[in-house]
NUBALO-473446 format. One record per residue (C-alpha): residue in one letter; x, y, z. Coordinates in nm, 4 decimals. Each point is the difference from the previous one (the first is absolute). Example, Ala and Ser with C-alpha at 12.3 -4.5 7.8 and 13.67 -1.06 7.14 Angstrom:
2
  code        xx        yy        zz
     a    1.2300   -0.4500    0.7800
     s    0.1370    0.3440   -0.0660
END
This chain:
181
  code        xx        yy        zz
     m    0.8284   -8.2169   -4.5579
     p    0.1081    0.2722    0.2703
     a    0.1962    0.2267   -0.1334
     q    0.3811   -0.0369    0.1473
     r    0.1966    0.2335    0.2290
     i    0.2290    0.1693   -0.0599
     r    0.2850    0.0305    0.2850
     s    0.3696    0.1680   -0.0196
     t    0.1422    0.2229    0.1811
     t    0.2041    0.0654    0.3140
     i    0.0922    0.4171    0.0846
     l    0.2225    0.0674    0.1965
     s    0.0560    0.4079    0.1541
     v    0.2465    0.0564    0.2564
     r    0.0698    0.3844    0.1827
     r    0.4331   -0.0346    0.1060
     n    0.2463    0.2684    0.0713
     g   -0.1524    0.2547   -0.2745
     q   -0.0387   -0.2650   -0.2577
     v   -0.3420   -0.0690   -0.1008
     a    0.0391   -0.3867   -0.2495
     m   -0.3139   -0.1379   -0.1316
     g   -0.0115   -0.3304   -0.2658
     g   -0.1764   -0.2999   -0.0685
     d    0.0162   -0.3350   -0.1365
     g   -0.0871   -0.0539   -0.3817
     q   -0.2259   -0.3205    0.0195
     v   -0.3145   -0.0020   -0.1315
     t   -0.2089   -0.2981    0.0852
     l   -0.3343   -0.1452   -0.2257
     g   -0.0790   -0.2504    0.1597
     d    0.2635   -0.3149    0.0534
     s    0.2174    0.1789   -0.2388
     i    0.2166    0.2334   -0.0184
     i   -0.0604    0.3339   -0.2822
     k    0.2080    0.2015    0.0425
     a    0.3130    0.0592    0.2320
     d    0.1474    0.3294   -0.0960
     a   -0.2816    0.2169    0.0388
     v    0.1079    0.3798    0.2085
     k   -0.3179    0.0353    0.2039
     i    0.2085    0.3532    0.1741
     r   -0.0129    0.3322   -0.2192
     r    0.2011    0.3015    0.0961
     l   -0.2878    0.3238    0.0227
     y    0.0095    0.3614    0.0273
     k    0.2001    0.0956   -0.1031
     n    0.2337   -0.3149    0.0934
     r   -0.0462    0.1228    0.4017
     v   -0.2360   -0.2553    0.0307
     l    0.0077   -0.4073   -0.0040
     a   -0.2833   -0.2035   -0.0554
     g   -0.1082   -0.3860    0.0145
     f   -0.2952   -0.1938   -0.1118
     a   -0.1482   -0.3127    0.1357
     g   -0.2505   -0.1647   -0.1535
     s   -0.2018   -0.0120   -0.3445
     a    0.2562    0.1861   -0.2141
     a   -0.2129    0.2004   -0.2043
     d   -0.3008    0.1003    0.2983
     a    0.4193    0.1422    0.1464
     f    0.1138    0.1817   -0.2860
     a   -0.3602    0.0876    0.0267
     l    0.0213    0.1436    0.3827
     l    0.3731    0.1075   -0.1159
     e   -0.0729    0.2711   -0.2481
     r   -0.2801    0.1337    0.2388
     f    0.2721    0.0523    0.2435
     e    0.1711    0.1490   -0.2506
     s   -0.2206    0.2389   -0.0566
     k   -0.0683    0.0263    0.3747
     l    0.3512    0.0979    0.0403
     e   -0.0150    0.2844   -0.2502
     e   -0.3024    0.0929    0.1356
     y    0.1517    0.0621    0.3102
     k    0.4080    0.0927   -0.0964
     g    0.1064   -0.2586    0.1656
     n   -0.2239   -0.0565    0.3068
     t    0.0709   -0.3291    0.0343
     t   -0.2271   -0.1133    0.2866
     r   -0.2717    0.2776   -0.1359
     a    0.0693   -0.1622   -0.3186
     a   -0.0356   -0.3383    0.1643
     i   -0.2808    0.0851    0.2006
     e   -0.2279    0.1340   -0.2544
     l    0.0546   -0.2701   -0.2329
     a   -0.1214   -0.2312    0.2965
     k   -0.2868    0.1973   -0.0325
     d   -0.0546   -0.0888   -0.3042
     w    0.0417   -0.3379   -0.0451
     r   -0.2286   -0.0393    0.3210
     t   -0.3269    0.1975   -0.1652
     d    0.0424    0.0195   -0.3434
     r   -0.1480   -0.2584   -0.1363
     a    0.2208   -0.1604   -0.2759
     l    0.3071    0.0557    0.1687
     r   -0.1933   -0.2116    0.3213
     r    0.0566   -0.3858   -0.2176
     l    0.3657    0.1200   -0.0127
     e    0.1757   -0.2462    0.1311
     s    0.3847    0.1114    0.0504
     l    0.2085    0.0916    0.2952
     l    0.1991    0.3716   -0.0305
     a    0.3863    0.0103    0.1807
     v    0.0660    0.3063   -0.0291
     a    0.2926    0.2046    0.1895
     d    0.2076    0.3428   -0.0882
     a    0.3230    0.1317    0.1885
     e   -0.2467    0.0440    0.3933
     t   -0.2690   -0.2199   -0.0299
     s   -0.1108   -0.3988   -0.1235
     l   -0.3568   -0.1372   -0.0310
     i   -0.1862   -0.2093   -0.1143
     i   -0.3359    0.1160   -0.1836
     g   -0.2848   -0.2831    0.0002
     g   -0.3336   -0.0204   -0.1296
     n   -0.2616    0.0587    0.2883
     g    0.1996    0.3233    0.0674
     d    0.3042   -0.1150    0.1501
     v    0.2467    0.2264    0.0614
     i    0.2599   -0.1501    0.2210
     e    0.3975    0.1264    0.1012
     p    0.1607   -0.3237    0.1684
     t    0.1352    0.0403    0.3658
     d    0.3592   -0.0792   -0.1319
     d    0.0437    0.1243   -0.3096
     i   -0.0198   -0.4054   -0.2403
     i   -0.3025    0.0136   -0.2325
     a   -0.0224   -0.3857   -0.1239
     i   -0.3250   -0.0902   -0.2040
     g   -0.0785   -0.2864   -0.2834
     s    0.0606   -0.3393    0.0314
     g    0.3064    0.0245    0.1214
     g   -0.0400    0.2482    0.2220
     t    0.0200   -0.2214    0.3282
     p    0.3197   -0.1653    0.0200
     a    0.1677    0.3498   -0.2182
     l   -0.1025    0.2559    0.3213
     a    0.1497   -0.3487    0.2547
     a    0.3253    0.0271   -0.1875
     t   -0.0126    0.3469   -0.0292
     r   -0.0383    0.0192    0.4019
     a    0.2819   -0.2150    0.0775
     l    0.1943    0.1382   -0.2485
     l   -0.0359    0.3433    0.1454
     r    0.0385   -0.0843    0.3722
     h    0.3557   -0.2418   -0.1579
     t    0.1871    0.2346   -0.2238
     d    0.0610    0.3854   -0.1523
     l   -0.1046   -0.0678   -0.2941
     p   -0.1163    0.2754   -0.1912
     a   -0.4141    0.0592   -0.0642
     r    0.0993   -0.2250   -0.3621
     d    0.2147   -0.2380    0.0595
     v   -0.2857   -0.1215    0.3326
     v   -0.2557    0.0679   -0.3065
     a    0.1951   -0.2535   -0.2403
     q    0.0681   -0.3079    0.2485
     g   -0.3497    0.0750    0.2199
     l   -0.1669   -0.1236   -0.4070
     q    0.2399   -0.1936   -0.0972
     i   -0.0246   -0.2633    0.3260
     a   -0.4180    0.1452   -0.0610
     g    0.0795   -0.2219   -0.3267
     e    0.1754   -0.2773    0.1148
     i   -0.3246   -0.0712    0.1907
     n   -0.2945    0.1017   -0.1294
     v   -0.1002   -0.1932   -0.3443
     y   -0.2286    0.3738   -0.0878
     a    0.3113    0.2110   -0.0405
     n    0.3030   -0.1342   -0.1102
     v    0.3937    0.1961   -0.0191
     n    0.0306    0.1670   -0.3202
     i   -0.0480    0.3926    0.2657
     t    0.0399    0.3630   -0.1864
     v    0.0931    0.1903    0.3496
     y   -0.0874    0.3670   -0.0803
     d    0.1457    0.2624    0.3036
     l   -0.0459    0.3961    0.0806
     d    0.2574    0.2434    0.2551
     q   -0.1727    0.1763    0.2249
END
């Protein structure tokens, strides 16, 4: 019998008017069952100056978050450098190469997606949307940014709310953290 795939997560980050916010839904799904509705998938790192969210395998994500946090310490909070060094390790290290997750990270200046193929992607529109509900969250967020003056935190909350109402692997149990620039 094939292993059931754990599906979960919508992570959304927005940068607007000197504010950075990142949030995630709380749903974890195994097969056709919701096994947890209140997971927190956002973390504050490096003296509360960096936000990180994860999509994919939780165990893999926690291993990567620990590595990323140690890179942040090593590079004195330089998020871009820490992300690049993590991506290099992730791509070349035999054990890390098997980890299946994506990280979304943001500090006062930079928003990045870090992936296992050595990817470090800086979005051109200051929006990060990853995970199962990433596409509807991205669409909702773009509309909110174009047609409202909501602060970043509220845009993230509303974008996640809309994604949670559309995507079966997301819910509306939302956690949002923010950074003031």
